[in-house]
Each structure stands twice: as structure tokens, then as C-alpha cells.
N, C-alpha and C positions, 0 to 999 in steps of 0.2 A: 126372606130373601130368595129372589128367584135365581133360577141356574142361568149361567151365562148364555150356553148353547141353546135355550129354548126361543130366543127371540130372533135367531139367527135361519136366513131362509138359504139354505144349502142348493138348493135346485140355482136359485139366483146367483147365488155365488160361484157356481162352477161353472154357469153360463159368462159371470163377468171374467173368471180366468182363463176359460178358453178365448172367448175374445181378443183375451190379452196377449196370450201365447200365440193364436193365431195373426193380429196385426204386429207381431212383433218378428214374425216369419215371413210376411210379406214385404215390411221395410225395411231388412238387414241388409245391408250393402256387403258387397260380396269383399273378401279380404285379398289382399296383396300378395299373399303366399303364391310360390312358385312351384310346381309338381315337377320342375327337372333336377331338383337338388338343392344342397345348401348355396346360400349366397354369404359372400365373404366381402363384397365390396365397401362395408363399413371397415372391416380390418384393414383391408388392403388401403384404403385412403389414408387411415390413421397411421400405419406404417409408413406409407408414402411421403405424408407431411412431416415426420419425423427425419426421415433420408433427408428432404428438402430442407429442413433447418438446419441440418446440422451440416452441409453441403451448399447450404445456400449463403447469404449475408451474414447470418449468425457466426458459422462456422469460419466464414474467412475473415471476419474480425477478430475472432479467438486465435487463427492462425497468425494473423499479423503481429497480435501480441505476441505469442509466442515467438516470432522472428524476430520482434524489437526485444526481447528477453535474452536471446543469443546475441543480438548485436550489440545491448547494452553490456552483458559482460565481455564480449569482447573488447569494447572501447575501454574497459575499465582494469582490463589485463586480467581479470580471473576468468578466463575464457577454460570450460571443459569441455573437450571434445566430444566426450561421450555424451553430453549434455546436449550439445549442437547436432550431434547425429542422431541421436534419438528424436529430437523435434523436428527434424529432417525427414526419417523414416515415419513418423507417426502423421506428419501431415500428408504426404506419399499415400500412405495405407488409407488415411479417412476418405482422401479426395478421389481416389482410386478405386474403392471397393467396389461402388454402385457400378462402373465399367467395367469392371473385372469378372463380377458375378454376373452380367448381362453378357460378357463374352462365352461365359462356360455353361449356361443353361440353356437349354434348347425352345425352342419358339413354338 
């Protein structure tokens, strides 16, 4: 039985490995990383999508259902004023939060 390494030409193997390393360095594309600092655009867009979803059509629909629940309870004579006030205050906080925070943060 022959030794496995006896048939390998190491000078040719070194030449092929060097050529492959050189070609990968030549044809490598530059990365899109910035040197100026971390980029949080993905996180910012994700959080803006959440705020937009809550204050957008979905939030409006949920708020309308809550106001309808208050109206239904008023219509049936089972009105609980703490329930009604908490619904109104909650809607005001949800839809006014983004405007409030924009007003108190520096630009």
C-alpha cells in the first residue's frame, strides 16, 4: 500500500492555492459598511412601522370598536363611567403620543 502523500506534488498545490487566493482578492466586491458609525435605519423603520400600524387604519378600527362598546353599554343602560373615561383617555394617549414625543425631543 502506497503512502497517500507520495503522489501529491506540493509545489503545484501551493501554486494553485496561491492563484485561488490572489483571484479571490482581485474579484472581491467592497463591503457596504460605513466608517462613520452604526447604522440603525432598519430598527428605525421597524419601529416607525409599528407606530404607523397602531396610529394608522388598524388603530382607528380598534378605537372605533372601543367607542362602539361604550355606546352599546350606554344604549343598554349599563354605562360605567370609569370604563367610558378610560376608553377616551386611552384613545387620546395612543393617538397623541407620537405628536407629544415629537414636541418634546430636540430636532
